[in-house]
N, C-alpha and C positions, 0 to 999 in steps of 0.2 A: 504493500500500500504506500509506504514511504517513497519507494522508487517511482511509482505512478504519479504521486503528488509532485515529486521533484521535477519529473519530465513535463508534467502539465504546467507547472510554474514557469519553467524555462520557455515553454511554447508560448504562453501568454505574454511573457516579458519580451520575447523576440518579436511577436506579432505587434506589440505596442511600439517597439522601436521602428520596425519597417513602416507601420502605418503613419507614425509621426514624421518619419523622413519624407514620405510621399506628401503629407500635408504641408510640411514646412517648405519643401521645394516648390510646390505649387503656389504657396503664398508669396514667396520671394520672387518667383518669376512673374506672377500676376501683378505685383506691385511695381516691378521694374520695367515691364513691357506693356505696350498698348494691347487693345483687344485683338487686333489682327495678328500680331506676333505671338501673343499668348495662345491664340487659336492654333497657330502653326505648331507651337510647342505641345499643345494638347493632342494634335494629330500624331506627333511623334510618340507621345506618351502612350496613347491607346494602341499604337502599332507595337510598341514594346510589350504591351499586355498580350497581344496575339502571339508574338515570338516566344515569350516566356512560357506560355501555355503549350506551345509546340515542343519546346525544349523539355518541359516537365513530362509531357506524355511520352517522348522518345527516350529520355535519359533517366530522370530521377524517380518517376512513379514506379517503373519496374524495379529500380534499386530498392525503394522502400518496401515493396512487396516481397522480394526474394532475398534481400540481404540485410534485413533487420534482425539484430540479435545474433548474428553469426560470429564465427571466430574472427579475431582481428586481422589475420592474414587474408582471409577471404574478403573481408570488408575492404581492405586496402586495394586488393586486385580489382574488385568490382568498381570501386570509386575512381580508380585511375581510368577505367574504360568509360564509365558513365560521364565523368567530367570531360573526357575527350569528346564524347558525343555532344555534350552541351556546347563546347567550343565550336564544333563542326556546324551545329545549327546556327550559332551566332555568325560564323564566317559566311555561310551560304546565304542566309537571309540578310545579313549585313551588306553583302555585295549587291543583292537585289535592291535594298534601300538606297544605296549609293547611285545605282543606275537610274532608278525611278526618280530620285531627287534631282539628279543632274538633268533629266529630261523635263521635269516640271519647272525648275528654276524658281526664282523669287524666294521669299522668306520660307514658304512651305518646303520648297525643294532643298533649301539650305538646312532646315531642320532634319530632313530625311537623310541627307548626306552625313551630317554629324552623327545621327543615330546609327547609321551603318558602320561608322568607324568604331563606335564604343560597344556595339552589341556583343562581340565575343567576350569582353570583360564582364558585362552585365549578366550574360548567361552563365559564365563560370561561377560568379559570386552566388547566384541563385542556386546552382547545383550543390555548392558546398553546404548551404543551409540544410537542404534535404538529406545530404550525406551524414551530417552530424546528428540529425534527429533519428536517422535510421539506426545509428549505433548507440543511441542513448546519451549522446554528448551535446545536449541542448545548450549547455553553458558556452561551448565553443561557437555555436551559431550566434548566440547573443553577443559574444565578444566581437565576432566578425561584423555584425550589423552596427554595433556601437562604433567600431572603427570606421565604417562607411559614413556614419552620421558625423563623427568628428572630422573626418577628412573633407566633408562637404562644407564645413564652416569657412575655412580660408578660400576654398575654390569658388564657392558662391559669392563671396565678398569680392574676389578678383573679377569674376564675371560681371558683377553688378556695376563695377566702375566704368566699364564701357559696354553697357548692356546690349546684347543681341541674342536671338534665339540660338544661334550656333554656339556661342560661348557657354550658355547655360546647359545645353545638351552635353557638350564636351566636359564641362565641370562635373555634371552628374555621373557620367560614365567613367571619368578618370577616378573619382572617389570609389566607385564600385570595383574598378580594376585593382586599386590599392588594397581594398578590403579582401579581394579574392587572393591576392598575394599573401596577406596575413593568414587567411584561412588555409592555404596550402601548407604554410609553415606549421600551423597548428596540427594539421592532419598528418604531416609527414608523408604526403603523397604527391607525386608529379603526374599531372594529367597526361594521358596518352592519346593524342589526337588520332593516330593511325589505327587505334583499336576501335574507333567509332563504328566502322563497318561491321566488325565482328559482333560488337554489342547489339547493333540493330538486328543482325541476323539471328542471334541467340535468343533475343527477347521480343521478337516481332509479334508473337502471339498476344503479349500484353501491350506492347508499345502502340500498335495501331488502334487497339480498342481505347486505350487511355487518350490517345491523340484525338480521336473522334469526340470523346466525351468532353475533353477540355476545350476543344474548339467550339463545341455546341454551347457550352456554358458561357464562354467569354465572347465568342464571335459576334453574337447579336449586338452587343454593346459597341464593339469597335465599328461594325458596319453601319450602325445607326449614326455614329459620329461622322463617318465618311459621307454617308448620304446627306446628313444635315449640312455638312460643309459644301457639298455639291449643289444643293437646292437653295440654301439660305446664306451661304458665304462662310468664310473661315471665322469671322468675328462671332457668328452665332455659336460656333463650336466652343469658343472661349467663354461665351456667356453661360452656356449650359454647364460647362466644366466648372465655372466659378460657383454656380448655384449648388452643384454636387459637393464641391469642396467644403462648403459650410457645414455639411453633414458628416465630414470626414472623421472627426473625433468619435462619433458614434460607432463607426465601423470597427474601431479598435475593440469595443465591447462585443459587437456582433461577431467578429472573427474569433475572439476568445471563447465565446459560447459555442461557436461552431466546432472548436477543437474537441469538445466533450459531448456534443449533441448526439452523434451517432453511437458512440460507446454506451452512453447512458440509456439510449433507446433500446439498444440490444440487450442491456442488462434487465430492463423492464420486461422485454419480450420473453426472456428466459424464465424470469421469476413469476411474473403475473401478466401473461400475454394479453388478457382482455382489458388490462389497464393501459395498454399502449396508446390507443386513440386519445384518452384523456391526457396522458403525459405529453403527447405531441401537440395537442391543442393548447395546453398550458405553456409549453415551450414557445410555440409560435406566437401565442397571444401576449406573453410577457415581452418578447422582443418587439412586437408590433407596437405595444403600448409605450415602451421606452423610446422607440423611434418617433412616435407621434409627439410625445412630451418634449423631446429634444427639438424637433422641428417647430412646434408651437412656441417654445421658449425663444428661438431665434426670431420668429416672425413678430412676436408680441413685445419682446423686451430688448432686443439688440438695437442699440442706437445706430443711426446711419453713419455717424462719424467713426464708430468702431468697425462697421462693415467696410467703409472706405479705407480705414487704416489697414485692414487685412488684405483686401483685394484691389485697392487702388481704383482706377476708373472702371474696372470690370464690375464693381459693385453696383454701379448705376443701373445696369441692365440685369445683372444676376439676381438682385434682390427680389425682382418680380417672380422669380422661378422657385422661391423657397417653398411655397405651398405645394405645387405639383411634385417637386423633388421629395418633399416630406412624405407625401402620399405614396410615391413610388417605393421609397425605402420601407414604409410601413407595410405595404402589401407584400413586398419581397421578404421582409422579416417574418411575416405571418406564415408564408408557405415554406419557410425553412423547417418548421415543425413537421410538415407532411413529408418533406424531402428526407429528413432524418429517419422518419418512420419507415419509408420505403427502402432506404439503405439497410436499416436494421432487419427488415423482412427478407433482404437478399434478392429482391425481384428487380434485377438490373434492367431487364427488358422493359418493364413498365416505367421505371424512373427515367430511362433514356427517352422513351416516347413522350412522357410528360415534359421533359426538358426541351425536346424538339418543338412541341406545340407552343410552349411558353416563349421560347426564343423567337419563333416565327411571329407570334403576336407582338412581341416587344419591338422587333425590327420594323414591322409594318406600321405600328402605332407611332414609333419615334420618327421614322423617316417620313411617313405620310403627314403627320402633324407638322413636321418641319417644312415640308413643301407647301402646306396651306398657311401656316402661321408663324414661320421662323422659329426662333429659339423657344418662345413661349408655347407655340403650338406643338413643338417636339416634346417639351416637358409634359404637357397635358396628355398628349398621345401616349407617351411612355407610361404615365400614371394609369391611364385606362387599360393599357395592355398588361401591366403588371397585376392589376385587379383580375383580369381574365386569366392570367397565369396562375394566380392563387387558386381560382376555382378549379382549373385543370389539375393542379397538383393535389388538392384535397379530394377531388373526385377520384383520381387515380389511386390515392392512398386508401380511400374507402373500398375500392375494388380489391386492392391487395389485402386489406384487413378481412373482408368477407371470405376471400379465398383461404386465408389462414385459419379463420374460425371454422370453416367447413372441414379443413384438414383435422383440426382439433376434435370436432364432433365425431368425425369418422374414425379417429384413432381409438384403439381399444384402451380401456381403463386398466392399468396394470393391477390395481387393487382388486377390481372385480375379477379379473382373470385368475389371480392367485387364489382368491376365495373359491372360485369354481373348481380349480385344480385340486385344492385341499378336499373339497366335498366329494369329488370323484374318487379320491383315494381312500 
Protein backbone atom coordinates (compact mmCIF):
# COMPACT_ATOMS: atom_id res chain seq x y z
CA UNK A 1 0.00 0.00 0.00
CA UNK A 2 2.82 2.40 0.87
CA UNK A 3 4.45 1.72 -2.48
CA UNK A 4 1.20 2.47 -4.29
CA UNK A 5 0.69 5.70 -2.37
CA UNK A 6 4.24 6.76 -3.08
CA UNK A 7 3.89 6.13 -6.82
CA UNK A 8 0.55 7.89 -6.90
CA UNK A 9 2.00 10.88 -5.06
CA UNK A 10 4.85 11.16 -7.55
CA UNK A 11 2.38 10.85 -10.40
CA UNK A 12 0.24 13.68 -9.04
CA UNK A 13 3.29 15.85 -8.38
CA UNK A 14 4.68 15.24 -11.86
CA UNK A 15 1.34 15.99 -13.47
CA UNK A 16 1.11 19.21 -11.50
CA UNK A 17 4.55 20.30 -12.75
CA UNK A 18 3.83 19.50 -16.40
CA UNK A 19 0.43 21.18 -16.27
CA UNK A 20 1.87 24.30 -14.67
CA UNK A 21 4.68 24.40 -17.25
CA UNK A 22 2.08 24.36 -20.03
CA UNK A 23 0.02 27.01 -18.28
CA UNK A 24 2.96 29.35 -17.57
CA UNK A 25 4.40 29.02 -21.07
CA UNK A 26 1.01 29.87 -22.55
CA UNK A 27 0.61 32.88 -20.26
CA UNK A 28 4.08 34.26 -21.03
CA UNK A 29 3.65 33.82 -24.76
CA UNK A 30 0.14 35.31 -24.76
CA UNK A 31 1.35 38.39 -22.87
CA UNK A 32 4.38 38.86 -25.12
CA UNK A 33 2.77 38.32 -28.51
CA UNK A 34 -0.34 39.61 -30.21
CA UNK A 35 -3.37 37.53 -31.04
CA UNK A 36 -2.10 36.51 -34.50
CA UNK A 37 1.34 35.36 -33.33
CA UNK A 38 -0.16 33.67 -30.30
CA UNK A 39 -2.52 31.87 -32.66
CA UNK A 40 0.51 30.66 -34.66
CA UNK A 41 2.11 29.45 -31.42
CA UNK A 42 -1.14 27.69 -30.50
CA UNK A 43 -1.17 25.83 -33.82
CA UNK A 44 2.38 24.65 -33.13
CA UNK A 45 1.32 23.66 -29.62
CA UNK A 46 -1.62 21.53 -30.74
CA UNK A 47 0.57 19.95 -33.43
CA UNK A 48 2.96 18.95 -30.66
CA UNK A 49 -0.04 17.32 -28.98
CA UNK A 50 -0.65 15.18 -32.07
CA UNK A 51 3.01 14.17 -32.34
CA UNK A 52 3.37 13.30 -28.65
CA UNK A 53 0.34 11.01 -28.87
CA UNK A 54 1.86 9.27 -31.89
CA UNK A 55 5.11 8.85 -30.00
CA UNK A 56 3.37 7.45 -26.94
CA UNK A 57 1.36 5.00 -28.99
CA UNK A 58 4.41 3.67 -30.83
CA UNK A 59 7.04 3.92 -28.08
CA UNK A 60 6.01 4.37 -24.47
CA UNK A 61 2.56 2.76 -24.19
CA UNK A 62 3.94 -0.68 -25.17
CA UNK A 63 6.84 -0.07 -22.77
CA UNK A 64 4.43 0.58 -19.90
CA UNK A 65 2.42 -2.56 -20.66
CA UNK A 66 5.27 -5.03 -21.20
CA UNK A 67 8.15 -3.71 -19.13
CA UNK A 68 6.62 -2.41 -15.91
CA UNK A 69 8.17 -4.02 -12.86
CA UNK A 70 10.68 -6.15 -14.80
CA UNK A 71 14.35 -6.66 -13.93
CA UNK A 72 16.56 -3.60 -14.21
CA UNK A 73 18.57 -5.05 -17.08
CA UNK A 74 15.42 -5.79 -19.09
CA UNK A 75 14.09 -2.32 -18.40
CA UNK A 76 17.29 -0.65 -19.57
CA UNK A 77 17.36 -2.62 -22.81
CA UNK A 78 13.71 -1.83 -23.51
CA UNK A 79 14.09 1.85 -22.65
CA UNK A 80 17.07 2.22 -24.96
CA UNK A 81 14.89 0.96 -27.81
CA UNK A 82 11.68 2.79 -26.90
CA UNK A 83 13.49 6.11 -26.44
CA UNK A 84 15.10 5.55 -29.83
CA UNK A 85 11.61 5.05 -31.25
CA UNK A 86 10.50 8.33 -29.67
CA UNK A 87 13.45 10.17 -31.24
CA UNK A 88 12.64 8.59 -34.62
CA UNK A 89 9.06 9.85 -34.41
CA UNK A 90 10.36 13.33 -33.56
CA UNK A 91 12.82 13.30 -36.46
CA UNK A 92 10.35 12.10 -39.10
CA UNK A 93 7.46 14.33 -38.07
CA UNK A 94 9.84 17.19 -37.32
CA UNK A 95 11.07 17.06 -40.90
CA UNK A 96 7.48 17.15 -42.11
CA UNK A 97 6.84 20.22 -39.92
CA UNK A 98 9.89 21.98 -41.37
CA UNK A 99 8.78 21.26 -44.93
CA UNK A 100 5.18 22.33 -44.28
CA UNK A 101 6.29 25.44 -42.40
CA UNK A 102 8.64 26.47 -45.20
CA UNK A 103 5.82 26.07 -47.70
CA UNK A 104 3.31 28.05 -45.61
CA UNK A 105 5.64 30.93 -44.76
CA UNK A 106 4.73 33.85 -42.52
CA UNK A 107 4.41 33.63 -38.75
CA UNK A 108 2.57 30.31 -38.81
CA UNK A 109 5.18 28.80 -41.07
CA UNK A 110 7.97 30.06 -38.80
CA UNK A 111 6.28 28.42 -35.80
CA UNK A 112 6.13 25.07 -37.61
CA UNK A 113 9.77 25.26 -38.73
CA UNK A 114 10.85 25.95 -35.15
CA UNK A 115 8.66 23.12 -33.89
CA UNK A 116 10.21 20.71 -36.36
CA UNK A 117 13.66 21.56 -35.04
CA UNK A 118 12.80 20.85 -31.39
CA UNK A 119 10.44 17.87 -31.79
CA UNK A 120 13.12 15.15 -31.31
CA UNK A 121 14.10 16.60 -27.93
CA UNK A 122 10.48 17.05 -26.88
CA UNK A 123 9.63 13.44 -27.76
CA UNK A 124 12.69 12.10 -25.95
CA UNK A 125 11.84 14.02 -22.77
CA UNK A 126 8.26 12.72 -22.84
CA UNK A 127 9.49 9.14 -23.30
CA UNK A 128 11.73 9.39 -20.22
CA UNK A 129 8.73 10.31 -18.05
CA UNK A 130 6.87 7.14 -19.00
CA UNK A 131 10.01 5.02 -18.70
CA UNK A 132 10.56 6.15 -15.13
CA UNK A 133 6.96 5.49 -14.12
CA UNK A 134 7.11 2.03 -15.73
CA UNK A 135 9.97 1.14 -13.38
CA UNK A 136 8.41 2.74 -10.30
CA UNK A 137 10.87 5.66 -10.35
CA UNK A 138 8.36 8.50 -10.40
CA UNK A 139 10.70 10.70 -8.40
CA UNK A 140 13.14 10.78 -11.31
CA UNK A 141 10.35 11.82 -13.68
CA UNK A 142 9.49 14.61 -11.25
CA UNK A 143 13.14 15.76 -11.16
CA UNK A 144 13.25 15.77 -14.95
CA UNK A 145 10.15 17.95 -15.23
CA UNK A 146 11.38 20.30 -12.50
CA UNK A 147 14.59 20.61 -14.53
CA UNK A 148 12.52 21.46 -17.60
CA UNK A 149 10.59 24.11 -15.66
CA UNK A 150 13.73 25.69 -14.21
CA UNK A 151 15.48 25.74 -17.58
CA UNK A 152 12.48 27.53 -19.07
CA UNK A 153 12.88 30.53 -16.75
CA UNK A 154 16.02 32.04 -18.33
CA UNK A 155 15.14 30.86 -21.82
CA UNK A 156 11.67 32.42 -21.77
CA UNK A 157 13.18 35.61 -20.40
CA UNK A 158 15.68 35.76 -23.26
CA UNK A 159 12.95 35.02 -25.80
CA UNK A 160 10.70 37.76 -24.40
CA UNK A 161 13.40 40.42 -24.81
CA UNK A 162 12.95 40.26 -28.57
CA UNK A 163 9.65 38.43 -28.69
CA UNK A 164 8.71 36.30 -31.68
CA UNK A 165 6.89 33.02 -32.09
CA UNK A 166 10.07 31.34 -33.35
CA UNK A 167 12.08 32.34 -30.29
CA UNK A 168 9.43 31.09 -27.89
CA UNK A 169 9.07 27.70 -29.61
CA UNK A 170 12.84 27.25 -29.67
CA UNK A 171 13.12 28.23 -25.97
CA UNK A 172 10.42 25.73 -25.02
CA UNK A 173 12.07 22.94 -26.99
CA UNK A 174 15.61 23.75 -25.82
CA UNK A 175 14.52 23.47 -22.18
CA UNK A 176 12.95 20.06 -22.94
CA UNK A 177 16.17 18.87 -24.62
CA UNK A 178 18.18 19.86 -21.55
CA UNK A 179 15.74 18.02 -19.29
CA UNK A 180 15.99 14.97 -21.58
CA UNK A 181 19.78 15.01 -21.13
CA UNK A 182 19.38 15.09 -17.34
CA UNK A 183 16.87 12.22 -17.57
CA UNK A 184 19.30 10.12 -19.58
CA UNK A 185 21.96 10.63 -16.92
CA UNK A 186 19.48 9.62 -14.21
CA UNK A 187 18.47 6.49 -16.10
CA UNK A 188 21.98 5.48 -17.11
CA UNK A 189 20.62 4.62 -20.56
CA UNK A 190 21.69 5.80 -24.01
CA UNK A 191 18.82 5.94 -26.55
CA UNK A 192 19.39 3.62 -29.52
CA UNK A 193 17.89 5.27 -32.58
CA UNK A 194 18.72 2.36 -34.87
CA UNK A 195 16.70 -0.06 -32.73
CA UNK A 196 13.50 1.85 -33.50
CA UNK A 197 12.61 -0.43 -36.40
CA UNK A 198 13.06 -3.57 -34.29
CA UNK A 199 10.99 -2.04 -31.49
CA UNK A 200 8.14 -1.30 -33.87
CA UNK A 201 8.26 -4.80 -35.37
CA UNK A 202 8.34 -6.56 -32.00
CA UNK A 203 5.48 -4.54 -30.48
CA UNK A 204 3.31 -3.69 -33.46
CA UNK A 205 0.40 -5.70 -32.03
CA UNK A 206 0.14 -3.11 -29.24
CA UNK A 207 1.63 -0.08 -30.94
CA UNK A 208 -0.88 0.20 -33.77
CA UNK A 209 -3.84 -0.23 -31.43
CA UNK A 210 -2.56 2.38 -28.99
CA UNK A 211 -1.71 4.71 -31.84
CA UNK A 212 -5.30 4.58 -33.08
CA UNK A 213 -6.72 5.14 -29.61
CA UNK A 214 -4.40 8.06 -28.84
CA UNK A 215 -5.08 9.79 -32.13
CA UNK A 216 -8.81 9.33 -31.70
CA UNK A 217 -8.70 10.91 -28.26
CA UNK A 218 -6.56 13.91 -29.18
CA UNK A 219 -7.04 14.28 -32.92
CA UNK A 220 -10.47 15.88 -32.77
CA UNK A 221 -9.14 18.79 -30.72
CA UNK A 222 -6.18 19.41 -33.00
CA UNK A 223 -8.22 19.30 -36.17
CA UNK A 224 -10.85 21.52 -34.62
CA UNK A 225 -8.16 24.14 -34.11
CA UNK A 226 -6.87 23.70 -37.64
CA UNK A 227 -10.38 24.03 -39.03
CA UNK A 228 -11.05 27.09 -36.91
CA UNK A 229 -7.86 28.68 -38.20
CA UNK A 230 -8.87 27.93 -41.79
CA UNK A 231 -12.42 29.32 -41.47
CA UNK A 232 -12.03 32.12 -38.92
CA UNK A 233 -8.33 33.01 -39.01
CA UNK A 234 -5.33 32.36 -36.83
CA UNK A 235 -6.35 35.08 -34.34
CA UNK A 236 -9.51 33.07 -33.55
CA UNK A 237 -7.32 30.09 -32.65
CA UNK A 238 -5.43 32.26 -30.18
CA UNK A 239 -8.69 33.53 -28.71
CA UNK A 240 -10.07 30.01 -28.15
CA UNK A 241 -6.77 28.86 -26.69
CA UNK A 242 -6.75 31.85 -24.33
CA UNK A 243 -10.21 31.00 -23.04
CA UNK A 244 -9.18 27.39 -22.46
CA UNK A 245 -6.01 28.43 -20.65
CA UNK A 246 -8.01 30.18 -17.95
CA UNK A 247 -9.37 26.74 -17.03
CA UNK A 248 -5.84 25.29 -17.09
CA UNK A 249 -5.26 25.00 -13.31
CA UNK A 250 -8.40 22.88 -13.01
CA UNK A 251 -6.89 20.33 -15.38
CA UNK A 252 -4.18 19.62 -12.80
CA UNK A 253 -6.85 18.30 -10.44
CA UNK A 254 -8.69 16.55 -13.26
CA UNK A 255 -5.52 14.79 -14.46
CA UNK A 256 -4.63 13.80 -10.91
CA UNK A 257 -8.03 12.19 -10.41
CA UNK A 258 -7.63 10.48 -13.77
CA UNK A 259 -4.59 8.62 -12.49
CA UNK A 260 -6.69 6.77 -9.90
CA UNK A 261 -10.10 6.66 -11.60
CA UNK A 262 -9.70 3.40 -13.54
CA UNK A 263 -7.92 1.43 -10.76
CA UNK A 264 -10.57 2.49 -8.23
CA UNK A 265 -13.38 1.59 -10.64
CA UNK A 266 -11.80 -1.82 -11.18
CA UNK A 267 -11.59 -2.32 -7.41
CA UNK A 268 -15.30 -1.52 -7.02
CA UNK A 269 -16.11 -3.91 -9.85
CA UNK A 270 -14.28 -6.77 -8.15
CA UNK A 271 -15.73 -6.18 -4.69
CA UNK A 272 -19.24 -4.83 -5.28
CA UNK A 273 -19.95 -4.95 -9.04
CA UNK A 274 -23.48 -3.58 -8.80
CA UNK A 275 -22.16 -0.43 -7.12
CA UNK A 276 -20.01 0.45 -10.12
CA UNK A 277 -22.63 2.69 -11.82
CA UNK A 278 -23.10 4.71 -8.63
CA UNK A 279 -19.34 5.04 -8.17
CA UNK A 280 -18.86 6.25 -11.75
CA UNK A 281 -21.78 8.66 -11.43
CA UNK A 282 -20.30 10.16 -8.26
CA UNK A 283 -16.85 10.33 -9.85
CA UNK A 284 -18.07 12.12 -12.96
CA UNK A 285 -20.52 14.29 -11.02
CA UNK A 286 -17.87 15.48 -8.57
CA UNK A 287 -15.49 16.45 -11.35
CA UNK A 288 -18.23 18.18 -13.32
CA UNK A 289 -19.30 20.16 -10.24
CA UNK A 290 -15.71 21.22 -9.56
CA UNK A 291 -15.29 22.34 -13.18
CA UNK A 292 -18.51 24.35 -13.03
CA UNK A 293 -17.47 26.03 -9.77
CA UNK A 294 -14.07 26.97 -11.17
CA UNK A 295 -15.56 28.39 -14.35
CA UNK A 296 -18.26 30.37 -12.53
CA UNK A 297 -15.64 31.79 -10.16
CA UNK A 298 -13.69 33.07 -13.17
CA UNK A 299 -16.79 34.52 -14.81
CA UNK A 300 -18.21 36.18 -11.71
CA UNK A 301 -15.20 37.22 -9.67
CA UNK A 302 -12.14 37.61 -11.91
CA UNK A 303 -11.51 41.33 -12.52
CA UNK A 304 -10.78 42.37 -16.10
CA UNK A 305 -7.45 43.85 -15.07
CA UNK A 306 -6.36 40.47 -13.71
CA UNK A 307 -7.42 38.72 -16.91
CA UNK A 308 -5.55 41.31 -18.94
CA UNK A 309 -2.52 40.87 -16.70
CA UNK A 310 -2.55 37.13 -17.45
CA UNK A 311 -3.35 37.08 -21.17
CA UNK A 312 -2.57 40.58 -22.38
CA UNK A 313 -4.65 41.72 -25.35
CA UNK A 314 -5.88 38.15 -25.90
CA UNK A 315 -8.11 38.62 -22.81
CA UNK A 316 -10.29 41.16 -24.62
CA UNK A 317 -11.73 38.46 -26.87
CA UNK A 318 -11.06 35.34 -24.77
CA UNK A 319 -13.15 36.57 -21.82
CA UNK A 320 -16.36 36.10 -23.84
CA UNK A 321 -15.54 32.39 -24.21
CA UNK A 322 -15.36 31.52 -20.52
CA UNK A 323 -18.96 30.29 -20.27
CA UNK A 324 -18.91 27.87 -23.23
CA UNK A 325 -15.39 26.74 -22.28
CA UNK A 326 -16.61 26.01 -18.75
CA UNK A 327 -19.56 24.01 -20.05
CA UNK A 328 -17.27 22.01 -22.35
CA UNK A 329 -14.98 21.08 -19.48
CA UNK A 330 -17.95 20.31 -17.22
CA UNK A 331 -19.53 17.88 -19.71
CA UNK A 332 -16.15 16.30 -20.48
CA UNK A 333 -15.49 15.88 -16.75
CA UNK A 334 -18.87 14.23 -16.31
CA UNK A 335 -18.25 11.56 -18.92
CA UNK A 336 -14.85 10.64 -17.47
CA UNK A 337 -16.85 8.63 -14.93
CA UNK A 338 -18.41 6.55 -17.71
CA UNK A 339 -15.04 6.23 -19.43
CA UNK A 340 -13.41 4.91 -16.26
CA UNK A 341 -16.26 2.42 -15.84
CA UNK A 342 -15.94 1.11 -19.39
CA UNK A 343 -12.20 0.65 -19.00
CA UNK A 344 -12.73 -1.19 -15.73
CA UNK A 345 -15.21 -3.48 -17.46
CA UNK A 346 -12.55 -4.25 -20.08
CA UNK A 347 -14.85 -3.63 -23.05
CA UNK A 348 -12.30 -1.86 -25.26
CA UNK A 349 -14.45 -2.27 -28.36
CA UNK A 350 -17.30 -0.29 -26.84
CA UNK A 351 -15.07 2.41 -25.35
CA UNK A 352 -13.34 2.96 -28.69
CA UNK A 353 -16.70 3.23 -30.47
CA UNK A 354 -17.91 5.78 -27.90
CA UNK A 355 -14.70 7.77 -28.37
CA UNK A 356 -15.11 7.78 -32.14
CA UNK A 357 -18.67 9.11 -31.91
CA UNK A 358 -17.76 11.71 -29.29
CA UNK A 359 -14.70 12.87 -31.24
CA UNK A 360 -16.68 13.16 -34.47
CA UNK A 361 -19.31 15.28 -32.72
CA UNK A 362 -16.64 17.50 -31.17
CA UNK A 363 -14.91 18.07 -34.51
CA UNK A 364 -18.14 18.89 -36.33
CA UNK A 365 -19.41 21.16 -33.55
CA UNK A 366 -16.13 23.02 -33.12
CA UNK A 367 -15.34 23.54 -36.80
CA UNK A 368 -18.96 24.11 -37.84
CA UNK A 369 -19.47 26.64 -35.09
CA UNK A 370 -16.25 28.38 -36.05
CA UNK A 371 -17.30 28.63 -39.68
CA UNK A 372 -20.60 30.23 -38.61
CA UNK A 373 -19.59 32.38 -35.67
CA UNK A 374 -15.80 32.52 -35.38
CA UNK A 375 -14.15 31.86 -32.02
CA UNK A 376 -17.39 32.29 -30.04
CA UNK A 377 -19.32 30.02 -32.39
CA UNK A 378 -16.59 27.38 -32.18
CA UNK A 379 -16.68 27.44 -28.37
CA UNK A 380 -20.45 27.05 -28.20
CA UNK A 381 -20.36 24.36 -30.89
CA UNK A 382 -17.76 22.46 -28.91
CA UNK A 383 -19.83 22.81 -25.72
CA UNK A 384 -22.89 21.36 -27.44
CA UNK A 385 -20.85 18.55 -28.97
CA UNK A 386 -19.31 17.67 -25.60
CA UNK A 387 -22.82 17.41 -24.15
CA UNK A 388 -23.68 14.97 -26.94
CA UNK A 389 -20.45 13.11 -26.19
CA UNK A 390 -21.43 12.77 -22.54
CA UNK A 391 -24.75 11.20 -23.58
CA UNK A 392 -22.92 8.76 -25.89
CA UNK A 393 -20.43 7.74 -23.20
CA UNK A 394 -23.06 7.16 -20.52
CA UNK A 395 -25.36 5.28 -22.90
CA UNK A 396 -22.45 3.04 -23.92
CA UNK A 397 -21.52 2.52 -20.29
CA UNK A 398 -25.13 1.52 -19.56
CA UNK A 399 -24.98 -1.12 -22.29
CA UNK A 400 -21.72 -2.46 -20.87
CA UNK A 401 -23.18 -2.57 -17.36
CA UNK A 402 -26.27 -4.47 -18.53
CA UNK A 403 -24.06 -6.99 -20.27
CA UNK A 404 -22.00 -7.49 -17.13
CA UNK A 405 -25.09 -7.88 -14.95
CA UNK A 406 -26.44 -10.46 -17.38
CA UNK A 407 -23.18 -12.37 -17.01
CA UNK A 408 -23.43 -12.18 -13.22
CA UNK A 409 -27.03 -13.40 -13.23
CA UNK A 410 -26.14 -16.28 -15.55
CA UNK A 411 -23.08 -17.30 -13.54
CA UNK A 412 -23.61 -20.16 -11.07
CA UNK A 413 -23.63 -19.25 -7.39
CA UNK A 414 -20.68 -21.10 -5.81
CA UNK A 415 -22.42 -21.28 -2.42
CA UNK A 416 -25.51 -22.88 -3.92
CA UNK A 417 -23.43 -25.29 -5.99
CA UNK A 418 -21.44 -26.43 -2.97
CA UNK A 419 -24.64 -26.95 -0.92
CA UNK A 420 -26.17 -29.10 -3.68
CA UNK A 421 -22.98 -31.10 -3.96
CA UNK A 422 -22.96 -31.78 -0.20
CA UNK A 423 -26.63 -32.83 -0.31
CA UNK A 424 -25.99 -35.28 -3.14
CA UNK A 425 -23.21 -36.92 -1.18
